[in-house]
Biopython code that builds the backbone (N, CA, C, O; Angstrom):
import numpy as np
from Bio.PDB.StructureBuilder import StructureBuilder

atoms = [
    (1, "MET", "N", (0.840, -1.182, 0.000)),
    (1, "MET", "CA", (0.000, 0.000, 0.000)),
    (1, "MET", "C", (0.887, 1.248, 0.000)),
    (1, "MET", "O", (1.807, 1.355, 0.811)),
    (2, "SER", "N", (0.619, 2.164, -0.884)),
    (2, "SER", "CA", (1.395, 3.397, -1.000)),
    (2, "SER", "C", (0.975, 4.413, 0.052)),
    (2, "SER", "O", (-0.163, 4.426, 0.521)),
    (3, "LEU", "N", (1.923, 5.253, 0.402)),
    (3, "LEU", "CA", (1.635, 6.354, 1.318)),
    (3, "LEU", "C", (0.740, 7.369, 0.614)),
    (3, "LEU", "O", (0.883, 7.607, -0.585)),
    (4, "GLU", "N", (-0.175, 7.957, 1.359)),
    (4, "GLU", "CA", (-1.048, 9.003, 0.816)),
    (4, "GLU", "C", (-0.678, 10.317, 1.486)),
    (4, "GLU", "O", (-0.998, 10.546, 2.652)),
    (5, "PHE", "N", (-0.004, 11.171, 0.736)),
    (5, "PHE", "CA", (0.451, 12.447, 1.273)),
    (5, "PHE", "C", (-0.670, 13.478, 1.251)),
    (5, "PHE", "O", (-1.505, 13.492, 0.346)),
    (6, "HIS", "N", (-0.672, 14.323, 2.245)),
    (6, "HIS", "CA", (-1.607, 15.442, 2.292)),
    (6, "HIS", "C", (-0.835, 16.690, 2.710)),
    (6, "HIS", "O", (0.193, 16.608, 3.383)),
    (7, "ARG", "N", (-1.340, 17.817, 2.307)),
    (7, "ARG", "CA", (-0.694, 19.084, 2.655)),
    (7, "ARG", "C", (-0.844, 19.295, 4.156)),
    (7, "ARG", "O", (-1.960, 19.319, 4.674)),
    (8, "ALA", "N", (0.276, 19.446, 4.851)),
    (8, "ALA", "CA", (0.252, 19.549, 6.308)),
    (8, "ALA", "C", (0.052, 20.974, 6.800)),
    (8, "ALA", "O", (-0.537, 21.193, 7.859)),
    (9, "VAL", "N", (0.539, 21.937, 6.036)),
    (9, "VAL", "CA", (0.419, 23.345, 6.405)),
    (9, "VAL", "C", (-0.103, 24.081, 5.180)),
    (9, "VAL", "O", (0.477, 23.980, 4.098)),
    (10, "GLU", "N", (-1.176, 24.809, 5.343)),
    (10, "GLU", "CA", (-1.863, 25.432, 4.208)),
    (10, "GLU", "C", (-0.989, 26.370, 3.389)),
    (10, "GLU", "O", (-1.014, 26.307, 2.160)),
    (11, "ASP", "N", (-0.227, 27.228, 4.028)),
    (11, "ASP", "CA", (0.515, 28.259, 3.306)),
    (11, "ASP", "C", (1.977, 27.905, 3.037)),
    (11, "ASP", "O", (2.744, 28.754, 2.582)),
    (12, "MET", "N", (2.368, 26.669, 3.312)),
    (12, "MET", "CA", (3.756, 26.259, 3.077)),
    (12, "MET", "C", (3.766, 24.943, 2.311)),
    (12, "MET", "O", (2.800, 24.180, 2.346)),
    (13, "GLU", "N", (4.863, 24.694, 1.624)),
    (13, "GLU", "CA", (4.976, 23.462, 0.859)),
    (13, "GLU", "C", (5.520, 22.351, 1.746)),
    (13, "GLU", "O", (6.703, 22.010, 1.707)),
    (14, "ILE", "N", (4.608, 21.796, 2.552)),
    (14, "ILE", "CA", (4.913, 20.699, 3.464)),
    (14, "ILE", "C", (3.812, 19.657, 3.311)),
    (14, "ILE", "O", (2.630, 19.965, 3.459)),
    (15, "TRP", "N", (4.207, 18.424, 3.016)),
    (15, "TRP", "CA", (3.267, 17.325, 2.883)),
    (15, "TRP", "C", (3.665, 16.228, 3.854)),
    (15, "TRP", "O", (4.853, 16.035, 4.113)),
    (16, "SER", "N", (2.700, 15.513, 4.391)),
    (16, "SER", "CA", (3.013, 14.428, 5.316)),
    (16, "SER", "C", (2.152, 13.217, 5.021)),
    (16, "SER", "O", (1.086, 13.311, 4.413)),
    (17, "ALA", "N", (2.654, 12.068, 5.476)),
    (17, "ALA", "CA", (1.936, 10.800, 5.349)),
    (17, "ALA", "C", (2.459, 9.890, 6.448)),
    (17, "ALA", "O", (3.560, 10.089, 6.962)),
    (18, "ALA", "N", (1.670, 8.898, 6.801)),
    (18, "ALA", "CA", (2.080, 7.933, 7.817)),
    (18, "ALA", "C", (1.625, 6.546, 7.410)),
    (18, "ALA", "O", (0.597, 6.376, 6.755)),
    (19, "GLY", "N", (2.406, 5.566, 7.809)),
    (19, "GLY", "CA", (2.035, 4.187, 7.543)),
    (19, "GLY", "C", (2.933, 3.235, 8.307)),
    (19, "GLY", "O", (4.137, 3.465, 8.423)),
    (20, "ASP", "N", (2.350, 2.166, 8.829)),
    (20, "ASP", "CA", (3.085, 1.106, 9.525)),
    (20, "ASP", "C", (3.987, 1.618, 10.641)),
    (20, "ASP", "O", (5.080, 1.092, 10.850)),
    (21, "GLY", "N", (3.533, 2.639, 11.354)),
    (21, "GLY", "CA", (4.292, 3.149, 12.489)),
    (21, "GLY", "C", (5.391, 4.134, 12.137)),
    (21, "GLY", "O", (6.233, 4.451, 12.977)),
    (22, "PHE", "N", (5.393, 4.626, 10.894)),
    (22, "PHE", "CA", (6.394, 5.582, 10.442)),
    (22, "PHE", "C", (5.718, 6.826, 9.887)),
    (22, "PHE", "O", (4.634, 6.754, 9.309)),
    (23, "SER", "N", (6.370, 7.961, 10.070)),
    (23, "SER", "CA", (5.883, 9.234, 9.560)),
    (23, "SER", "C", (6.856, 9.729, 8.486)),
    (23, "SER", "O", (8.073, 9.625, 8.640)),
    (24, "PHE", "N", (6.303, 10.264, 7.402)),
    (24, "PHE", "CA", (7.105, 10.789, 6.304)),
    (24, "PHE", "C", (6.700, 12.226, 6.028)),
    (24, "PHE", "O", (5.521, 12.571, 6.098)),
    (25, "VAL", "N", (7.679, 13.061, 5.714)),
    (25, "VAL", "CA", (7.420, 14.465, 5.407)),
    (25, "VAL", "C", (8.221, 14.833, 4.159)),
    (25, "VAL", "O", (9.379, 14.446, 4.009)),
    (26, "VAL", "N", (7.577, 15.591, 3.268)),
    (26, "VAL", "CA", (8.246, 16.148, 2.096)),
    (26, "VAL", "C", (8.078, 17.654, 2.168)),
    (26, "VAL", "O", (6.968, 18.155, 2.348)),
    (27, "THR", "N", (9.185, 18.374, 2.028)),
    (27, "THR", "CA", (9.146, 19.840, 2.004)),
    (27, "THR", "C", (9.833, 20.320, 0.734)),
    (27, "THR", "O", (10.668, 19.623, 0.156)),
    (28, "TYR", "N", (9.464, 21.527, 0.313)),
    (28, "TYR", "CA", (10.152, 22.115, -0.831)),
    (28, "TYR", "C", (11.104, 23.175, -0.316)),
    (28, "TYR", "O", (10.711, 24.061, 0.443)),
    (29, "GLU", "N", (12.369, 23.081, -0.735)),
    (29, "GLU", "CA", (13.384, 24.029, -0.294)),
    (29, "GLU", "C", (13.918, 24.825, -1.481)),
    (29, "GLU", "O", (13.971, 24.329, -2.606)),
    (30, "THR", "N", (14.309, 26.055, -1.212)),
    (30, "THR", "CA", (14.964, 26.911, -2.200)),
    (30, "THR", "C", (16.131, 27.614, -1.521)),
    (30, "THR", "O", (16.122, 27.786, -0.302)),
    (31, "PRO", "N", (17.134, 28.024, -2.292)),
    (31, "PRO", "CA", (18.270, 28.700, -1.683)),
    (31, "PRO", "C", (17.917, 30.050, -1.072)),
    (31, "PRO", "O", (18.581, 30.488, -0.132)),
    (32, "ALA", "N", (16.895, 30.715, -1.580)),
    (32, "ALA", "CA", (16.510, 32.040, -1.078)),
    (32, "ALA", "C", (14.989, 32.160, -1.127)),
    (32, "ALA", "O", (14.303, 31.329, -1.722)),
    (33, "GLY", "N", (14.485, 33.202, -0.495)),
    (33, "GLY", "CA", (13.043, 33.445, -0.518)),
    (33, "GLY", "C", (12.351, 32.880, 0.696)),
    (33, "GLY", "O", (12.995, 32.459, 1.657)),
    (34, "ALA", "N", (11.041, 32.873, 0.645)),
    (34, "ALA", "CA", (10.229, 32.398, 1.768)),
    (34, "ALA", "C", (10.294, 30.878, 1.869)),
    (34, "ALA", "O", (10.552, 30.191, 0.881)),
    (35, "GLY", "N", (10.062, 30.374, 3.043)),
    (35, "GLY", "CA", (10.008, 28.932, 3.246)),
    (35, "GLY", "C", (11.334, 28.344, 3.692)),
    (35, "GLY", "O", (12.176, 29.046, 4.252)),
    (36, "PHE", "N", (11.517, 27.057, 3.443)),
    (36, "PHE", "CA", (12.711, 26.344, 3.864)),
    (36, "PHE", "C", (13.864, 26.657, 2.922)),
    (36, "PHE", "O", (13.688, 26.750, 1.708)),
    (37, "HIS", "N", (15.043, 26.816, 3.504)),
    (37, "HIS", "CA", (16.221, 27.143, 2.705)),
    (37, "HIS", "C", (17.127, 25.934, 2.590)),
    (37, "HIS", "O", (17.355, 25.215, 3.562)),
    (38, "GLY", "N", (17.635, 25.724, 1.406)),
    (38, "GLY", "CA", (18.541, 24.624, 1.127)),
    (38, "GLY", "C", (18.677, 24.481, -0.370)),
    (38, "GLY", "O", (18.271, 25.359, -1.131)),
    (39, "ARG", "N", (19.243, 23.381, -0.781)),
    (39, "ARG", "CA", (19.367, 23.096, -2.207)),
    (39, "ARG", "C", (17.968, 23.018, -2.809)),
    (39, "ARG", "O", (17.085, 22.400, -2.214)),
    (40, "ALA", "N", (17.743, 23.617, -3.954)),
    (40, "ALA", "CA", (16.407, 23.651, -4.557)),
    (40, "ALA", "C", (15.888, 22.247, -4.824)),
    (40, "ALA", "O", (16.582, 21.423, -5.419)),
    (41, "GLY", "N", (14.670, 21.980, -4.384)),
    (41, "GLY", "CA", (14.026, 20.699, -4.636)),
    (41, "GLY", "C", (13.221, 20.219, -3.456)),
    (41, "GLY", "O", (13.065, 20.914, -2.453)),
    (42, "TYR", "N", (12.713, 19.010, -3.602)),
    (42, "TYR", "CA", (11.859, 18.386, -2.594)),
    (42, "TYR", "C", (12.702, 17.492, -1.694)),
    (42, "TYR", "O", (13.365, 16.566, -2.161)),
    (43, "VAL", "N", (12.666, 17.782, -0.407)),
    (43, "VAL", "CA", (13.436, 17.024, 0.575)),
    (43, "VAL", "C", (12.489, 16.101, 1.327)),
    (43, "VAL", "O", (11.448, 16.531, 1.823)),
    (44, "ALA", "N", (12.861, 14.828, 1.406)),
    (44, "ALA", "CA", (12.031, 13.823, 2.062)),
    (44, "ALA", "C", (12.730, 13.326, 3.325)),
    (44, "ALA", "O", (13.952, 13.178, 3.355)),
    (45, "SER", "N", (11.946, 13.072, 4.358)),
    (45, "SER", "CA", (12.493, 12.542, 5.605)),
    (45, "SER", "C", (11.484, 11.605, 6.254)),
    (45, "SER", "O", (10.303, 11.607, 5.907)),
    (46, "TRP", "N", (11.965, 10.803, 7.201)),
    (46, "TRP", "CA", (11.086, 9.867, 7.904)),
    (46, "TRP", "C", (11.512, 9.786, 9.373)),
    (46, "TRP", "O", (12.622, 10.169, 9.743)),
    (47, "ARG", "N", (10.604, 9.282, 10.184)),
    (47, "ARG", "CA", (10.881, 8.966, 11.589)),
    (47, "ARG", "C", (9.824, 7.989, 12.067)),
    (47, "ARG", "O", (8.778, 7.835, 11.438)),
    (48, "ARG", "N", (10.099, 7.337, 13.172)),
    (48, "ARG", "CA", (9.095, 6.456, 13.781)),
    (48, "ARG", "C", (8.021, 7.314, 14.451)),
    (48, "ARG", "O", (8.321, 8.346, 15.053)),
    (49, "LEU", "N", (6.791, 6.880, 14.338)),
    (49, "LEU", "CA", (5.699, 7.560, 15.040)),
    (49, "LEU", "C", (5.814, 7.284, 16.533)),
    (49, "LEU", "O", (6.336, 6.248, 16.945)),
    (50, "TYR", "N", (5.330, 8.202, 17.324)),
    (50, "TYR", "CA", (5.190, 8.034, 18.771)),
    (50, "TYR", "C", (6.521, 7.875, 19.510)),
    (50, "TYR", "O", (6.550, 7.371, 20.632)),
    (51, "ARG", "N", (7.609, 8.297, 18.890)),
    (51, "ARG", "CA", (8.895, 8.338, 19.579)),
    (51, "ARG", "C", (9.433, 9.736, 19.368)),
    (51, "ARG", "O", (9.219, 10.327, 18.310)),
    (52, "GLY", "N", (10.109, 10.262, 20.330)),
    (52, "GLY", "CA", (10.587, 11.628, 20.264)),
    (52, "GLY", "C", (11.827, 11.833, 19.404)),
    (52, "GLY", "O", (12.454, 12.891, 19.466)),
    (53, "ASN", "N", (12.184, 10.849, 18.615)),
    (53, "ASN", "CA", (13.393, 10.952, 17.798)),
    (53, "ASN", "C", (13.222, 11.961, 16.670)),
    (53, "ASN", "O", (12.109, 12.204, 16.203)),
    (54, "GLY", "N", (14.330, 12.540, 16.240)),
    (54, "GLY", "CA", (14.317, 13.453, 15.106)),
    (54, "GLY", "C", (14.139, 12.701, 13.790)),
    (54, "GLY", "O", (14.228, 11.474, 13.735)),
    (55, "ALA", "N", (13.890, 13.455, 12.754)),
    (55, "ALA", "CA", (13.694, 12.875, 11.427)),
    (55, "ALA", "C", (15.023, 12.544, 10.777)),
    (55, "ALA", "O", (16.055, 13.138, 11.090)),
    (56, "ILE", "N", (14.979, 11.577, 9.860)),
    (56, "ILE", "CA", (16.148, 11.152, 9.097)),
    (56, "ILE", "C", (15.892, 11.482, 7.634)),
    (56, "ILE", "O", (14.891, 11.061, 7.055)),
    (57, "LYS", "N", (16.801, 12.232, 7.052)),
    (57, "LYS", "CA", (16.671, 12.630, 5.651)),
    (57, "LYS", "C", (16.874, 11.415, 4.761)),
    (57, "LYS", "O", (17.786, 10.619, 4.988)),
    (58, "ILE", "N", (16.029, 11.272, 3.752)),
    (58, "ILE", "CA", (16.127, 10.161, 2.813)),
    (58, "ILE", "C", (17.188, 10.485, 1.768)),
    (58, "ILE", "O", (17.196, 11.571, 1.189)),
    (59, "GLY", "N", (18.071, 9.539, 1.539)),
    (59, "GLY", "CA", (19.144, 9.706, 0.568)),
    (59, "GLY", "C", (18.596, 10.082, -0.799)),
    (59, "GLY", "O", (17.552, 9.588, -1.223)),
    (60, "GLY", "N", (19.309, 10.955, -1.474)),
    (60, "GLY", "CA", (18.869, 11.433, -2.779)),
    (60, "GLY", "C", (18.198, 12.783, -2.709)),
    (60, "GLY", "O", (18.065, 13.457, -3.730)),
    (61, "SER", "N", (17.765, 13.202, -1.509)),
    (61, "SER", "CA", (17.132, 14.513, -1.357)),
    (61, "SER", "C", (18.181, 15.569, -1.659)),
    (61, "SER", "O", (19.323, 15.383, -1.239)),
    (62, "ALA", "N", (17.906, 16.599, -2.312)),
    (62, "ALA", "CA", (16.641, 17.114, -2.776)),
    (62, "ALA", "C", (16.301, 16.540, -4.152)),
    (62, "ALA", "O", (17.149, 16.441, -5.038)),
    (63, "PHE", "N", (15.029, 16.166, -4.295)),
    (63, "PHE", "CA", (14.528, 15.572, -5.528)),
    (63, "PHE", "C", (13.981, 16.652, -6.446)),
    (63, "PHE", "O", (13.514, 17.693, -5.983)),
    (64, "ALA", "N", (14.039, 16.401, -7.748)),
    (64, "ALA", "CA", (13.589, 17.383, -8.733)),
    (64, "ALA", "C", (12.074, 17.564, -8.720)),
    (64, "ALA", "O", (11.582, 18.663, -8.978)),
    (65, "THR", "N", (11.330, 16.501, -8.422)),
    (65, "THR", "CA", (9.869, 16.593, -8.446)),
    (65, "THR", "C", (9.281, 15.993, -7.168)),
    (65, "THR", "O", (9.929, 15.210, -6.473)),
    (66, "PHE", "N", (8.043, 16.378, -6.880)),
    (66, "PHE", "CA", (7.339, 15.801, -5.731)),
    (66, "PHE", "C", (7.169, 14.300, -5.940)),
    (66, "PHE", "O", (7.311, 13.527, -4.993)),
    (67, "ALA", "N", (6.866, 13.878, -7.165)),
    (67, "ALA", "CA", (6.674, 12.454, -7.462)),
    (67, "ALA", "C", (7.937, 11.652, -7.145)),
    (67, "ALA", "O", (7.847, 10.535, -6.636)),
    (68, "ASP", "N", (9.113, 12.211, -7.442)),
    (68, "ASP", "CA", (10.374, 11.537, -7.106)),
    (68, "ASP", "C", (10.517, 11.379, -5.597)),
    (68, "ASP", "O", (10.921, 10.320, -5.117)),
    (69, "ALA", "N", (10.189, 12.427, -4.851)),
    (69, "ALA", "CA", (10.268, 12.376, -3.391)),
    (69, "ALA", "C", (9.263, 11.375, -2.831)),
    (69, "ALA", "O", (9.573, 10.635, -1.897)),
    (70, "GLU", "N", (8.079, 11.354, -3.393)),
    (70, "GLU", "CA", (7.047, 10.415, -2.955)),
    (70, "GLU", "C", (7.487, 8.969, -3.192)),
    (70, "GLU", "O", (7.299, 8.113, -2.327)),
    (71, "ARG", "N", (8.072, 8.696, -4.361)),
    (71, "ARG", "CA", (8.582, 7.352, -4.656)),
    (71, "ARG", "C", (9.677, 6.957, -3.667)),
    (71, "ARG", "O", (9.714, 5.819, -3.198)),
    (72, "ALA", "N", (10.561, 7.894, -3.352)),
    (72, "ALA", "CA", (11.631, 7.616, -2.392)),
    (72, "ALA", "C", (11.057, 7.258, -1.020)),
    (72, "ALA", "O", (11.567, 6.361, -0.349)),
    (73, "CYS", "N", (10.013, 7.949, -0.606)),
    (73, "CYS", "CA", (9.369, 7.655, 0.679)),
    (73, "CYS", "C", (8.745, 6.269, 0.664)),
    (73, "CYS", "O", (8.874, 5.521, 1.633)),
    (74, "ASN", "N", (8.072, 5.919, -0.422)),
    (74, "ASN", "CA", (7.454, 4.592, -0.518)),
    (74, "ASN", "C", (8.508, 3.488, -0.536)),
    (74, "ASN", "O", (8.305, 2.426, 0.052)),
    (75, "THR", "N", (9.630, 3.736, -1.206)),
    (75, "THR", "CA", (10.727, 2.763, -1.207)),
    (75, "THR", "C", (11.297, 2.612, 0.192)),
    (75, "THR", "O", (11.571, 1.495, 0.632)),
    (76, "MET", "N", (11.481, 3.722, 0.897)),
    (76, "MET", "CA", (11.995, 3.666, 2.260)),
    (76, "MET", "C", (11.031, 2.911, 3.169)),
    (76, "MET", "O", (11.466, 2.124, 4.010)),
    (77, "LEU", "N", (9.729, 3.142, 3.012)),
    (77, "LEU", "CA", (8.749, 2.424, 3.818)),
    (77, "LEU", "C", (8.850, 0.923, 3.567)),
    (77, "LEU", "O", (8.774, 0.141, 4.515)),
    (78, "GLU", "N", (9.018, 0.505, 2.329)),
    (78, "GLU", "CA", (9.174, -0.926, 2.026)),
    (78, "GLU", "C", (10.415, -1.483, 2.719)),
    (78, "GLU", "O", (10.373, -2.574, 3.286)),
    (79, "ASN", "N", (11.523, -0.734, 2.674)),
    (79, "ASN", "CA", (12.746, -1.170, 3.344)),
    (79, "ASN", "C", (12.541, -1.271, 4.853)),
    (79, "ASN", "O", (13.008, -2.222, 5.480)),
    (80, "LEU", "N", (11.852, -0.305, 5.435)),
    (80, "LEU", "CA", (11.590, -0.323, 6.875)),
    (80, "LEU", "C", (10.673, -1.488, 7.253)),
    (80, "LEU", "O", (10.861, -2.106, 8.301)),
    (81, "ARG", "N", (9.692, -1.789, 6.418)),
    (81, "ARG", "CA", (8.814, -2.941, 6.662)),
    (81, "ARG", "C", (9.623, -4.230, 6.690)),
    (81, "ARG", "O", (9.433, -5.077, 7.562)),
    (82, "GLU", "N", (10.530, -4.369, 5.721)),
    (82, "GLU", "CA", (11.355, -5.576, 5.649)),
    (82, "GLU", "C", (12.235, -5.714, 6.886)),
    (82, "GLU", "O", (12.370, -6.807, 7.436)),
    (83, "LEU", "N", (12.834, -4.609, 7.324)),
    (83, "LEU", "CA", (13.674, -4.642, 8.513)),
    (83, "LEU", "C", (12.871, -4.979, 9.764)),
    (83, "LEU", "O", (13.341, -5.710, 10.636)),
    (84, "SER", "N", (11.651, -4.437, 9.845)),
    (84, "SER", "CA", (10.806, -4.694, 11.012)),
    (84, "SER", "C", (10.339, -6.140, 11.073)),
    (84, "SER", "O", (10.077, -6.668, 12.154)),
    (85, "ALA", "N", (10.234, -6.781, 9.911)),
    (85, "ALA", "CA", (9.753, -8.159, 9.849)),
    (85, "ALA", "C", (10.825, -9.161, 10.282)),
    (85, "ALA", "O", (10.506, -10.310, 10.589)),
    (86, "LYS", "N", (12.068, -8.745, 10.310)),
    (86, "LYS", "CA", (13.162, -9.669, 10.661)),
    (86, "LYS", "C", (13.286, -9.863, 12.133)),
    (86, "LYS", "O", (14.155, -10.608, 12.587)),
]
sb = StructureBuilder()
sb.init_structure("model")
sb.init_model(0)
sb.init_chain("A")
sb.init_seg("    ")
for serial, (resi, resn, name, xyz) in enumerate(atoms, 1):
    if name == "N":
        sb.init_residue(resn, " ", resi, " ")
    sb.init_atom(name, np.array(xyz, "f"), 0.0, 1.0, " ", f" {name:<3s}", serial, name[0])
structure = sb.get_structure()
């Protein structure tokens, strides 16, 4: 089952999704201007739900498109599922 992202903050480019005890966030960053600053593109991260741990950036971020970031999150979720099953 794929993650279903929704806009988390109305006036900012932040999307979130959760599945199987993990939370995923995609943000859009730019080097300058309003919002998050960083390399231009979509940055994806994950963390376990219900634990106070910080988020872990998904390798490959920043992605050129939201779809690329979404695919990376779904791939990471599959990897996390496999690790949890062991």
